[in-house]
TORTIKE-652742 format. One record per residue (C-alpha): residue number from 1; y, x, z. Coordinates in Angstrom, 2 decimals, padded with zeros to 5 digits. Each point is the difference from the previous one (the first is absolute). Layout:
REM TORTIKE-652742
(NUM, (Y, X, Z))
...
***
This chain:
REM TORTIKE-652742
(1, (124.31, 146.98, 115.30))
(2, (001.95, 003.21, -000.78))
(3, (-000.92, 003.63, 000.89))
(4, (002.95, 002.10, 001.30))
(5, (000.45, 003.46, 001.56))
(6, (001.72, 000.45, 003.37))
(7, (000.96, 003.05, 002.09))
(8, (-002.54, 000.62, 002.74))
(9, (000.07, 002.17, 003.13))
(10, (000.21, 003.71, -000.91))
(11, (001.69, -000.64, -003.30))
(12, (-003.19, -001.04, -001.79))
(13, (000.12, -003.06, -002.21))
(14, (-002.66, -002.66, 000.12))
(15, (-000.95, -002.91, -002.28))
(16, (000.29, -003.36, 001.68))
(17, (-000.40, -003.55, -001.23))
(18, (003.06, -002.13, 000.20))
(19, (-000.14, -003.74, -000.45))
(20, (002.92, -001.20, -002.08))
(21, (000.98, -003.48, -000.91))
(22, (000.49, 000.20, -003.78))
(23, (001.95, -002.94, -001.32))
(24, (-000.69, -001.12, -003.55))
(25, (002.74, -001.42, -002.14))
(26, (-000.12, -003.79, -000.10))
(27, (-001.37, -001.49, -003.19))
(28, (002.77, -001.26, -002.22))
(29, (-000.03, -003.79, -000.29))
(30, (-001.46, -001.25, -003.25))
(31, (002.04, -001.89, -002.56))
(32, (-001.61, -003.32, 000.86))
(33, (000.50, 000.69, 003.70))
(34, (003.68, 000.71, -000.61))
(35, (000.41, -003.19, -001.99))
(36, (-001.55, -002.11, 002.72))
(37, (002.08, 001.74, 002.67))
(38, (003.12, -000.95, -001.93))
(39, (-001.35, -003.56, -000.36))
(40, (000.13, 000.21, -003.81))
(41, (-001.45, -002.25, -001.20))
(42, (000.18, -002.32, 002.98))
(43, (-002.90, -001.26, 002.11))
(44, (-002.86, 001.88, -001.67))
(45, (-003.16, -000.48, 002.07))
(46, (-002.42, 002.81, 000.68))
(47, (-003.78, -000.25, -000.49))
(48, (-001.60, 002.58, 002.29))
(49, (-003.47, 001.26, -000.96))
(50, (-002.91, 000.61, 002.32))
(51, (-000.84, 003.54, 001.03))
(52, (-002.03, 001.78, -002.67))
(53, (000.97, -002.39, -002.80))
(54, (003.08, 001.80, -001.30))
(55, (-001.50, 002.64, -002.30))
(56, (-001.67, -002.54, -002.29))
(57, (003.40, -001.37, -000.96))
(58, (001.70, 003.39, -000.17))
(59, (-002.70, 000.90, -002.52))
(60, (001.07, -002.87, -002.23))
(61, (-001.91, -003.15, 000.95))
(62, (002.53, -002.75, -000.84))
(63, (-001.58, -002.80, 002.03))
(64, (000.49, -000.13, 003.76))
(65, (-002.77, -002.23, 001.33))
(66, (000.72, -002.13, 003.03))
(67, (-002.75, 001.84, 001.90))
(68, (001.99, 003.24, -000.26))
(69, (003.05, -001.49, 001.73))
(70, (000.59, 000.58, 003.71))
(71, (003.17, -002.03, 000.44))
(72, (003.10, -001.28, -001.74))
(73, (003.43, 000.77, 001.39))
(74, (002.92, -002.19, -000.99))
(75, (001.94, -003.08, 000.99))
(76, (-000.17, -002.36, -001.70))
(77, (-003.50, 000.90, -001.25))
(78, (-000.28, 000.69, -003.73))
(79, (-000.86, -002.76, -002.45))
(80, (-002.25, 000.22, -003.04))
(81, (001.77, 001.91, -002.76))
(82, (002.34, 001.86, 002.36))
(83, (000.52, 003.75, -000.23))
(84, (-001.47, 001.85, 003.00))
(85, (-000.42, 003.58, 001.14))
(86, (-003.50, 001.34, 000.59))
(87, (-000.16, 002.53, 002.83))
(88, (-002.54, 002.16, 001.81))
(89, (-000.84, -000.34, 003.68))
(90, (003.14, 001.90, 001.01))
(91, (002.04, -002.50, -002.04))
(92, (000.89, 002.67, -002.56))
(93, (000.36, -001.72, -003.40))
(94, (-002.53, 000.96, -002.66))
(95, (001.26, -002.42, -002.65))
(96, (001.12, -003.52, -000.74))
(97, (-001.38, -003.01, -001.79))
(98, (-000.34, -003.78, -000.12))
(99, (-001.33, -001.92, 002.98))
(100, (-002.39, -002.95, -000.14))
(101, (-000.90, -001.98, 003.11))
(102, (-002.87, -001.90, -001.66))
(103, (-001.76, 002.56, -002.19))
(104, (-002.66, 002.51, 000.98))
(105, (002.44, 002.46, -001.57))
(106, (002.59, 000.04, 002.79))
(107, (002.27, 002.36, -001.96))
(108, (000.04, 001.16, -003.61))
(109, (001.51, 003.49, 000.21))
(110, (002.62, 000.65, -002.67))
(111, (001.46, 003.39, 000.93))
(112, (-001.07, 002.76, 002.38))
(113, (002.49, 001.89, 002.15))
(114, (-000.30, 003.15, -002.13))
(115, (000.75, -002.04, -003.12))
(116, (002.97, -001.65, 001.68))
(117, (001.43, 003.42, 000.81))
(118, (-000.36, 001.09, -003.64))
(119, (001.39, -003.26, -001.35))
(120, (002.29, -001.42, 002.69))
(121, (001.51, -002.58, -002.34))
(122, (-003.28, -001.94, 000.10))
(123, (-000.47, 000.20, 003.76))
(124, (-000.25, -003.56, 001.36))
(125, (001.70, -001.19, -003.20))
(126, (-002.32, -002.40, -001.81))
(127, (002.09, -000.53, -003.12))
(128, (000.60, 003.72, -000.52))
(129, (-003.68, 000.72, 000.52))
(130, (-001.00, -002.66, -002.54))
(131, (002.46, 001.39, -002.54))
(132, (-001.31, 003.53, 000.51))
(133, (-003.72, -000.83, -000.09))
(134, (000.21, -002.34, -002.99))
(135, (002.13, 002.45, -002.00))
(136, (-002.48, 002.78, 000.84))
(137, (-002.86, -002.17, -001.27))
(138, (001.88, -000.70, -003.23))
(139, (000.60, 003.72, -000.58))
(140, (-003.63, 000.85, 000.77))
(141, (-001.23, -002.51, -002.59))
(142, (002.44, 001.40, -002.54))
(143, (-001.44, 003.47, 000.60))
(144, (-003.43, -001.49, -000.78))
(145, (001.27, -001.45, -003.26))
(146, (000.33, -003.59, 001.20))
(147, (001.05, -002.16, -001.70))
(148, (-000.75, 001.28, -003.51))
(149, (-000.48, -001.22, -003.54))
(150, (-003.70, -000.52, 000.80))
(151, (000.26, -001.37, 003.55))
(152, (002.44, -002.51, 001.48))
(153, (-002.31, -001.27, 002.77))
(154, (-000.28, 002.21, 003.07))
(155, (000.20, 000.03, 003.79))
(156, (003.46, 000.98, 001.18))
(157, (-000.45, -000.34, 003.78))
(158, (-003.44, 000.53, 001.52))
(159, (000.53, -001.00, 003.64))
(160, (-000.83, 002.92, 002.33))
(161, (-000.33, 002.31, -003.01))
(162, (003.75, -000.31, -000.51))
(163, (000.79, -000.20, 003.73))
(164, (000.80, -003.73, -000.13))
(165, (-002.91, -001.56, 001.86))
(166, (-000.58, -003.63, -000.95))
(167, (001.87, 000.13, -003.32))
(168, (-001.58, 000.16, -003.47))
(169, (002.00, -000.21, -003.22))
(170, (-001.57, -000.14, -003.45))
(171, (002.18, 000.32, -003.08))
(172, (-000.91, -002.01, -003.10))
(173, (002.53, 000.81, -002.68))
(174, (003.29, -001.60, 001.07))
(175, (-001.57, -001.70, 003.02))
(176, (-000.71, 001.38, 003.48))
(177, (-002.61, -001.93, 002.00))
(178, (000.54, 000.62, 003.70))
(179, (-002.95, -000.60, 002.33))
(180, (000.83, -000.32, 003.69))
(181, (-002.59, 000.45, 002.75))
(182, (002.23, 000.84, 002.98))
(183, (002.54, -001.99, 001.99))
(184, (002.69, 002.65, -000.40))
(185, (-000.29, -000.26, -003.80))
(186, (000.67, -003.73, 000.20))
(187, (003.01, 000.65, 002.23))
(188, (001.54, 002.38, -002.54))
(189, (-001.16, -001.92, -003.06))
(190, (003.37, -000.44, -001.66))
(191, (001.08, 003.60, 000.55))
(192, (-003.28, 001.30, -001.46))
(193, (000.46, -002.14, -003.11))
(194, (003.57, 001.21, -000.46))
(195, (-001.07, 003.61, 000.51))
(196, (-002.68, -000.31, -002.68))
(197, (002.53, -001.38, -002.46))
(198, (002.43, 002.86, 000.73))
(199, (-002.51, 002.83, -000.16))
(200, (-002.08, -001.08, -003.01))
(201, (002.35, -002.10, -002.16))
(202, (-002.76, -002.64, -000.04))
(203, (001.52, -003.44, -000.46))
(204, (-002.63, -002.29, 001.56))
(205, (-001.98, -000.08, 003.23))
(206, (-002.80, -002.19, 001.30))
(207, (-000.72, -000.21, 003.74))
(208, (-003.67, -000.34, 000.99))
(209, (-000.60, -000.39, 003.75))
(210, (-003.56, 000.94, 000.97))
(211, (-000.71, -003.07, 002.11))
(212, (-003.19, 001.24, 001.66))
(213, (001.64, 003.18, 001.29))
(214, (003.30, -001.62, 000.93))
(215, (-001.78, -002.58, 002.15))
(216, (-001.43, 002.94, 001.93))
(217, (003.55, 001.29, 000.30))
(218, (000.87, -003.17, 001.89))
(219, (001.86, -001.77, -002.80))
(220, (-000.58, -003.65, -000.84))
(221, (-000.08, -001.49, -003.48))
(222, (003.42, -001.52, 000.60))
(223, (001.37, 003.53, 000.42))
(224, (-001.21, 001.05, -003.44))
(225, (001.39, -000.70, -003.43))
(226, (-001.14, 001.21, -003.38))
(227, (002.35, 000.57, -002.88))
(228, (002.47, 002.70, -000.91))
(229, (003.38, 000.63, -001.52))
(230, (-001.12, -001.93, -003.08))
(231, (-002.85, -002.28, -001.03))
(232, (-002.56, 002.13, -001.88))
(233, (-002.39, -001.48, -002.56))
(234, (-003.49, -000.90, 001.17))
(235, (-001.53, 002.54, -002.37))
(236, (001.36, 003.22, -001.42))
(237, (-001.31, 002.72, -002.30))
(238, (000.03, 003.58, 001.23))
(239, (-001.07, 003.38, -001.35))
(240, (-002.08, 002.63, 001.76))
(241, (-001.25, 003.18, -001.67))
(242, (000.50, -001.65, -003.39))
(243, (-002.05, -003.11, 000.85))
(244, (001.69, -003.39, 000.21))
(245, (-000.78, -002.49, 002.77))
(246, (000.92, -003.61, 000.53))
(247, (000.34, -000.46, 003.75))
(248, (000.62, -003.03, 002.16))
(249, (002.65, 000.36, 002.69))
(250, (-001.91, -002.68, 001.91))
(251, (-003.14, 002.12, -000.02))
(252, (-001.46, 002.33, 002.61))
(253, (002.32, 002.37, 001.89))
(254, (003.01, 000.64, -002.24))
(255, (-001.88, -001.27, -003.06))
(256, (-001.32, 003.39, -001.13))
(257, (-001.71, 002.88, 001.79))
(258, (002.57, 002.61, -000.97))
(259, (-001.42, 002.49, 002.50))
(260, (-003.12, 000.40, -002.19))
(261, (001.90, 001.39, -002.99))
(262, (-001.40, 003.54, 000.18))
(263, (-003.55, -001.23, 000.63))
(264, (000.15, -002.26, -003.04))
(265, (001.28, 002.86, -002.13))
(266, (-002.76, 002.29, 001.25))
(267, (-002.62, -002.58, -000.92))
(268, (001.26, -000.04, -003.58))
(269, (-000.65, 003.75, -000.25))
(270, (-003.71, -000.27, 000.92))
(271, (-000.95, -003.25, -001.75))
(272, (-000.58, 001.13, -003.59))
(273, (-003.47, -001.04, -001.15))
(274, (-000.84, -001.56, 003.38))
(275, (-001.15, -003.44, 001.11))
(276, (002.37, -001.18, 002.71))
(277, (-000.16, -002.77, 002.62))
(278, (003.15, -001.06, 001.89))
(279, (-000.93, -002.11, 003.05))
(280, (002.79, -002.07, 001.58))
(281, (002.06, 000.83, -003.07))
(282, (002.96, -002.33, 000.72))
(283, (002.17, 000.05, -003.18))
(284, (-002.01, 002.81, -001.58))
(285, (001.94, 003.13, 000.90))
(286, (-002.96, 002.38, 000.14))
(287, (-001.95, -001.76, -002.75))
(288, (002.90, 000.25, -002.45))
(289, (000.40, 003.70, 000.69))
(290, (-003.70, 000.60, -000.54))
(291, (000.18, -001.80, -003.35))
(292, (003.12, 001.94, -000.97))
(293, (-001.84, 003.20, 000.89))
(294, (-002.76, -000.72, -002.51))
(295, (-002.71, -001.67, 002.07))
(296, (-002.88, -001.44, -002.02))
(297, (-000.07, -003.19, 002.05))
(298, (002.02, -001.31, 002.94))
(299, (-000.81, -002.98, 002.23))
(300, (002.41, -001.35, 002.61))
(301, (-001.11, -002.39, 002.76))
(302, (002.17, -002.07, 002.34))
(303, (000.01, -003.41, 001.71))
(304, (003.65, -000.83, -000.75))
(305, (000.39, -002.09, -003.15))
(306, (003.81, 000.52, -000.22))
(307, (-000.48, 003.77, 000.26))
(308, (-002.70, -000.02, -002.70))
(309, (002.20, -002.08, -002.29))
(310, (002.65, 002.72, 000.24))
(311, (-002.65, 002.68, -000.54))
(312, (-001.11, -001.66, -003.22))
(313, (003.61, -000.27, -001.18))
(314, (000.40, 003.70, 000.76))
(315, (-002.80, 000.72, -002.48))
(316, (001.99, -001.81, -002.67))
(317, (003.43, 001.53, 000.65))
(318, (-001.55, 003.49, -000.09))
(319, (-001.83, -000.78, -003.26))
(320, (-003.37, 000.96, 001.48))
(321, (-003.38, -000.93, -001.46))
(322, (-001.40, -002.98, 002.00))
(323, (-003.47, 001.11, -001.05))
(324, (000.42, 003.13, 002.16))
(325, (001.75, -001.51, 003.03))
(326, (-000.72, -003.32, 001.69))
(327, (000.67, -001.76, 003.28))
(328, (-002.32, -002.24, 001.99))
(329, (000.67, -002.44, 002.85))
(330, (-002.70, 000.49, 002.61))
(331, (-000.44, 001.02, 003.61))
(332, (-000.44, 003.77, 000.14))
(333, (-003.09, -000.14, 002.21))
(334, (-001.73, -002.56, -002.20))
(335, (000.92, 001.94, -003.13))
(336, (-001.51, 003.21, 001.37))
(337, (-003.20, -001.77, 001.10))
(338, (-000.38, -001.47, -003.48))
(339, (000.74, 003.37, -001.62))
(340, (-002.62, 001.68, 002.17))
(341, (-002.60, -002.61, -000.94))
(342, (000.75, 000.62, -003.71))
(343, (-000.09, 003.79, 000.43))
(344, (003.58, 000.24, -001.28))
(345, (001.70, 003.35, 000.52))
(346, (003.35, 001.71, -000.57))
(347, (001.36, 003.54, -000.19))
(348, (003.12, -000.81, 002.01))
(349, (000.44, -002.70, 002.65))
(350, (003.39, -000.79, 001.54))
(351, (-000.29, -001.82, 003.31))
(352, (003.29, -001.00, 001.63))
(353, (-000.75, -003.15, 002.02))
(354, (002.45, -001.80, 002.27))
(355, (-000.54, 000.53, 003.71))
(356, (-002.38, -002.55, 001.47))
(357, (001.85, 000.01, 003.30))
(358, (002.83, 001.99, 001.56))
(359, (-001.81, 000.21, 003.35))
(360, (-003.54, 000.05, 001.30))
(361, (000.56, -003.10, 002.15))
(362, (001.02, -002.28, -002.84))
(363, (-002.60, -002.63, -001.02))
(364, (-000.15, 001.36, -003.56))
(365, (-001.13, 003.43, 001.22))
(366, (-002.57, -001.50, 002.34))
(367, (-001.32, -002.17, -002.83))
(368, (-000.31, 002.63, -002.71))
(369, (-000.70, 003.04, 002.14))
(370, (-000.02, 003.44, -001.55))
(371, (-000.12, 000.24, -003.81))
(372, (-002.55, 002.83, -000.28))
(373, (-002.54, -002.19, -001.82))
(374, (002.57, -000.88, -002.65))
(375, (000.87, 003.67, -000.51))
(376, (-003.67, 000.90, -000.34))
(377, (-000.30, -002.66, -002.68))
(378, (002.99, 001.47, -001.85))
(379, (-001.36, 003.54, 000.13))
(380, (-003.39, -001.24, -001.22))
(381, (001.68, -001.24, -003.18))
(382, (001.54, 003.37, -000.82))
(383, (-001.52, 002.29, -002.58))
(384, (-001.04, 003.49, 001.08))
(385, (003.08, 002.20, 000.21))
(386, (002.29, -003.01, 000.06))
(387, (003.10, -000.44, 002.13))
***
């Protein structure tokens, strides 16, 4: 509505309301919209979100759940591992990612529309995106001083943290262990390996498909292969914060929990003169750091005999006093019950157990229930002021 003046009878002017049809300039088509309009690349399907679901993904959530999807537009329909557009209810693209027809994660978003406009070379271009993201991760680690003379074991790619959902890469010296938990990662396996070699100058890779997660992605065991560009040894020695570790490449995850590096280092700074208990210690990462930090006594507990054998060897290769650090094979719950009955206590307790069950409906969760009683037992064995 616009107010205007008009000449009235007698020469007087009056204010009147005039209804005007004000046309707004049409919104310029987005980069992704332009690419689809030009059919480049060809036959990209569109996953249209339900009303009210768009903002979550604009804000950065990388996982598009199937429940957020209204419909899929495209003929033929997309297959698992295909690149698809993700669009709002008006079919305006908000980003693109990898489709999965079997997973609860219908799409893993890789690039938002705003990002595509800033970096058009990566728009709908998987290989270019992989090159860019992996190189960015390499440069970020270099800025953090990794690798260094004191550390050659570190996490290079941390899945969503490095904008590559479903991909984890740990570097152990001249070896990169690549853990895959998404169908798209398996599809681009060989390109990922080649990209790692180019960007890091690492000479060896080991491919570790995460079978549990990949089954949920709709892949069968026949679709999966372990291995790499070379056959790595079963065990290797790595260095982290000046402490040496023998690790098994057939062990849990990638063989070493590289994502705990900073936590282990922090523990070493608070352990001097303390009595330390490391529950579910695996190969002794936290326990070794406590001992290196000057702990009076360190006890590690785990149920895995192969892991404890490596932990004991790690004592030797680091020239530590076995009288101050020891490892025990026992169930964590039974150990804590026995410790409570003996009135044993510690200044510092590290508790990093494996998950009992990924979901509430699994039999393991229903059997064990909630672990509050175990935690109460742990806290009861801590000295006043302990951590």
